[in-house]
C-alpha positions as CSV (number, residue, x, y, z in Angstrom):
1,M,-31.2,133.4,-2.3
2,Y,-34.4,132.0,-4.2
3,N,-34.0,128.6,-5.7
4,P,-36.8,127.7,-7.8
5,Q,-35.9,123.7,-7.0
6,F,-36.6,124.4,-3.5
7,P,-39.0,127.7,-2.9
8,H,-40.1,127.0,0.3
9,T,-38.6,127.1,3.7
10,L,-38.6,124.9,7.2
11,R,-37.5,125.2,10.5
12,V,-37.3,122.4,13.0
13,I,-39.0,122.8,16.7
14,R,-37.4,120.0,19.2
15,E,-38.8,119.6,22.9
16,G,-35.9,120.4,25.4
17,L,-34.2,117.3,27.4
18,D,-32.7,117.8,31.1
19,E,-29.6,115.6,31.8
20,H,-31.6,112.7,32.4
21,G,-33.7,112.7,28.9
22,D,-36.9,114.1,30.8
23,P,-38.8,116.8,29.1
24,I,-38.0,120.2,30.4
25,T,-41.6,122.0,31.4
26,D,-42.3,125.5,32.3
27,E,-44.5,126.6,35.3
28,N,-47.8,124.9,33.7
29,G,-46.2,122.0,33.0
30,D,-45.9,122.3,29.2
31,P,-43.3,121.4,27.5
32,V,-40.4,123.8,26.5
33,A,-39.4,123.6,22.9
34,A,-36.6,125.6,20.6
35,V,-35.9,125.9,17.1
36,V,-33.0,123.9,16.4
37,T,-29.8,125.2,14.7
38,L,-29.2,123.3,11.5
39,T,-25.9,122.3,10.0
40,A,-26.3,123.0,6.8
41,V,-23.9,122.2,3.3
42,V,-22.9,125.3,1.5
43,M,-23.7,124.9,-2.3
44,V,-22.5,126.3,-5.1
45,D,-24.3,125.9,-8.4
46,N,-26.7,122.9,-6.7
47,Q,-23.4,121.5,-5.9
48,P,-21.7,120.8,-2.5
49,T,-18.6,122.9,-1.6
50,F,-15.5,121.1,0.2
51,D,-12.5,122.4,2.0
52,A,-8.9,121.2,1.2
53,D,-9.3,118.1,3.2
54,G,-12.6,116.7,1.3
55,K,-14.8,118.0,4.4
56,F,-18.6,119.5,3.9
57,I,-18.1,123.3,4.1
58,T,-21.1,124.2,6.1
59,E,-23.2,127.0,7.9
60,E,-25.3,127.2,10.8
61,V,-28.9,128.3,10.0
62,D,-32.1,128.3,11.9
63,S,-34.3,127.5,8.6
64,I,-33.7,125.4,5.4
65,P,-35.5,125.6,1.6
66,F,-37.2,122.7,1.0
67,G,-39.1,121.4,-2.6
68,Y,-41.6,118.9,-3.5
69,R,-43.9,117.3,-1.3
70,Q,-45.6,113.8,-2.0
71,S,-48.2,111.6,-0.3
72,S,-47.6,108.5,1.3
73,M,-48.4,106.4,-1.9
74,N,-45.2,107.4,-3.1
75,T,-42.8,107.1,0.0
76,M,-42.1,103.3,0.0
77,R,-38.4,102.3,-0.7
78,A,-37.6,99.0,-1.6
79,G,-36.3,97.5,1.5
80,D,-37.4,99.7,3.7
81,V,-40.9,100.8,3.8
82,I,-41.5,104.4,5.5
83,V,-45.0,104.4,6.9
84,S,-45.8,108.3,6.8
85,D,-48.1,111.1,5.4
86,Y,-45.6,113.3,3.4
87,K,-42.0,113.2,2.1
88,I,-40.1,116.0,1.4
89,S,-36.9,117.1,-0.3
90,C,-34.4,119.7,1.0
91,P,-30.5,120.7,0.0
92,I,-27.9,118.7,2.2
93,F,-28.4,119.1,6.0
94,L,-26.4,117.3,8.4
95,T,-28.2,117.7,11.7
96,P,-29.6,114.4,13.0
97,L,-33.7,114.7,13.2
98,N,-35.4,113.0,16.0
99,P,-38.5,111.5,15.5
100,G,-41.4,113.4,17.1
101,D,-39.4,116.5,16.1
102,I,-41.7,119.1,15.1
103,L,-41.5,120.6,11.4
104,E,-42.9,124.3,10.8
105,L,-43.0,124.4,6.8
106,T,-43.9,128.0,5.0
107,D,-45.4,127.5,1.6
108,Y,-46.1,130.5,-0.6
109,E,-49.5,131.1,1.2
110,K,-49.2,129.1,4.8
111,T,-47.3,127.8,7.4
112,F,-48.1,124.3,8.3
113,R,-46.8,121.3,11.1
114,G,-46.0,118.2,10.9
115,V,-44.0,115.6,13.3
116,V,-41.0,113.6,11.7
117,V,-41.0,110.2,11.3
118,K,-37.5,109.6,9.8
119,K,-34.4,111.5,7.9
120,D,-32.2,110.4,5.2
121,T,-29.1,112.4,3.7
122,F,-27.6,111.3,0.6
123,N,-25.3,112.9,-2.3
124,L,-28.0,114.6,-3.8
125,G,-29.7,116.1,-0.6
126,T,-32.0,115.7,2.0
127,L,-35.3,113.6,2.6
128,I,-37.1,114.0,5.6
129,W,-40.7,112.0,6.2
130,F,-43.4,113.2,8.5
131,D,-46.8,112.8,9.9
132,R,-48.9,115.9,9.4
133,I,-50.5,117.7,12.3
134,K,-54.1,118.6,12.7
135,N,-56.2,121.2,14.6
136,E,-53.1,121.4,17.2
137,G,-53.0,124.0,19.5
138,V,-49.6,125.5,18.8
139,K,-47.6,127.5,21.4
140,P,-45.3,130.3,20.1
141,V,-41.7,128.9,19.8
142,D,-39.0,131.3,21.3
143,N,-36.7,132.3,18.7
144,T,-34.1,133.8,21.2
145,S,-32.7,130.2,22.5
146,P,-32.1,128.0,19.5
147,S,-31.2,124.1,20.3
148,T,-27.7,123.0,18.7
149,G,-29.3,119.7,18.1
150,D,-27.3,117.9,20.6
151,N,-30.5,116.0,21.4
152,S,-30.1,113.7,18.7
153,G,-31.4,110.1,19.3
154,S,-31.5,108.7,16.3
155,G,-44.8,120.4,0.2
156,N,-47.7,121.2,1.6
157,V,-49.0,120.2,4.6
158,P,-52.5,120.6,6.4
159,D,-53.7,123.9,7.3
160,N,-54.9,123.0,10.8
161,D,-58.4,123.4,9.9
162,D,-61.3,120.6,9.3
163,E,-62.0,122.3,5.5
164,D,-61.4,120.6,2.5
165,D,-60.1,123.8,1.2
166,G,-58.4,121.9,-1.9
167,D,-54.5,122.0,-0.6
168,E,-54.2,118.5,-0.8
169,S,-52.4,118.2,-4.2
170,E,-49.2,116.1,-4.9
171,N,-46.8,118.7,-5.9
172,G,-46.0,121.9,-3.8
């Protein structure tokens, strides 16, 4: 369902780790990555829903909507300075994100990529701070084996070209 507050979508991609915490690689030595399955809180009329025990009602999703993007000039918070290129807002989701996880963000026209710096969830939603990825040779992600998010350790974004095509506006 379309929500004008969160009109864009994002997926989280995480490199797989073996039982020792080392990256899993393919036959060429490249890291193997998968889409992370996200635990999203079910929202009704922009409010989170709860069960009889007062716990969030959740659903498992491969992507989640997101709304505005702010440049780094607007990402400081009192007592907690976040150094990142951008910050985005999205509905509440409970899956931990690790610094270094990759975001694939799709707006009205393009799909962009960023690297997670920090995630913070609060009563109104989730904020994600991330750095832009430019000119990255991207391998397609295998959507057939989503990660469960068990490796927890802890907008607009660029269009992967060197042209200044005016997509650096403050609001997406």
